[in-house]
C-alpha positions as CSV (number, residue, x, y, z in Angstrom):
1,X,2.7,-26.4,11.2
2,X,5.1,-28.5,9.4
3,X,6.2,-28.5,5.8
4,X,4.5,-30.9,3.5
5,X,6.3,-32.0,0.7
6,X,4.0,-31.3,-2.8
7,X,2.4,-35.4,-2.5
8,X,1.1,-34.3,0.8
9,X,-2.0,-32.7,1.9
10,X,-0.9,-29.8,4.5
11,X,-3.8,-30.5,6.9
12,X,-3.0,-34.2,8.0
13,X,0.4,-35.3,5.6
14,X,-1.7,-37.6,4.0
15,X,-0.3,-39.0,0.8
16,X,-1.3,-38.8,-2.7
17,X,-2.7,-42.1,-3.8
18,X,-0.2,-41.8,-7.1
19,X,2.9,-41.8,-4.4
20,X,2.0,-44.4,-3.1
21,X,0.3,-46.5,-6.4
22,X,2.3,-45.9,-9.0
23,X,1.9,-49.6,-11.1
24,X,5.1,-50.5,-10.3
25,X,3.9,-53.6,-8.7
26,X,1.3,-55.2,-10.6
27,X,1.9,-58.8,-8.8
28,X,0.7,-60.7,-6.0
29,X,1.9,-63.8,-5.2
30,X,0.4,-66.6,-3.2
31,X,2.5,-70.3,-2.0
32,X,1.3,-72.9,0.0
33,X,2.1,-77.0,1.2
34,X,-1.4,-78.8,0.5
35,X,-1.4,-82.7,1.6
36,X,-2.6,-83.6,-2.3
37,X,-2.6,-81.9,-6.0
38,X,-6.4,-81.9,-6.2
39,X,-6.6,-79.7,-2.8
40,X,-4.1,-77.8,-4.6
41,X,-5.6,-77.2,-7.7
42,X,-9.4,-76.2,-6.2
43,X,-7.3,-73.5,-4.3
44,X,-5.7,-72.6,-7.3
45,X,-9.2,-72.7,-8.9
46,X,-10.9,-70.8,-6.4
47,X,-8.4,-67.5,-6.4
48,X,-8.2,-67.8,-10.2
49,X,-12.2,-67.4,-10.0
50,X,-11.5,-64.1,-7.3
51,X,-9.0,-62.7,-9.8
52,X,-11.6,-62.6,-12.5
53,X,-13.7,-60.8,-10.9
54,X,-11.4,-57.8,-9.9
55,X,-9.4,-57.6,-13.6
56,X,-10.7,-54.8,-16.0
57,X,-8.6,-56.7,-18.6
58,X,-7.1,-60.3,-18.4
59,X,-5.6,-61.2,-15.6
60,X,-2.1,-63.1,-16.1
61,X,-2.1,-66.1,-13.7
62,X,0.9,-68.6,-13.5
63,X,0.5,-71.5,-11.4
64,X,3.6,-73.8,-10.5
65,X,3.0,-77.3,-8.8
66,X,6.3,-78.7,-6.8
67,X,6.1,-82.1,-5.0
68,X,7.1,-81.7,-1.6
69,X,8.0,-84.0,1.0
70,X,4.9,-83.7,2.9
71,X,2.7,-82.9,-0.6
72,X,2.3,-80.4,-3.6
73,X,3.5,-76.9,-3.3
74,X,1.3,-74.7,-5.2
75,X,3.1,-70.8,-6.1
76,X,1.3,-68.6,-8.0
77,X,1.7,-65.7,-9.5
78,X,-1.5,-63.2,-10.4
79,X,0.0,-60.1,-13.0
80,X,-2.4,-57.6,-13.0
81,X,-2.9,-54.4,-15.8
82,X,-3.2,-51.9,-12.9
83,X,-1.5,-52.0,-8.9
84,X,-5.2,-51.3,-7.5
85,X,-6.6,-54.7,-8.7
86,X,-3.6,-55.8,-7.0
87,X,-4.4,-54.6,-4.1
88,X,-8.1,-55.0,-4.4
89,X,-7.7,-58.6,-4.9
90,X,-4.9,-59.0,-2.0
91,X,-7.2,-57.1,0.4
92,X,-10.2,-59.6,-1.0
93,X,-8.5,-62.9,0.2
94,X,-8.1,-60.9,4.2
């Protein structure tokens, strides 16, 4: 059997969750171009509702609307209080 580091399980060499999720990445970002602002705002409302369903503390949601040649680009940053919530939110979008 090979030697594993302190953060690994000797049987399967699985990593400890704390090694992977250390709360350094608590931001989920979203970007898409829509035909019009109404569609972008509808998506913002839907994604915000999903984020509110995951949060344990208020998620900071920062949307930016930019007019582009083929419509409106929506960029959103969702900043959660912990990386686990960020991961749960991202997996819920798949």
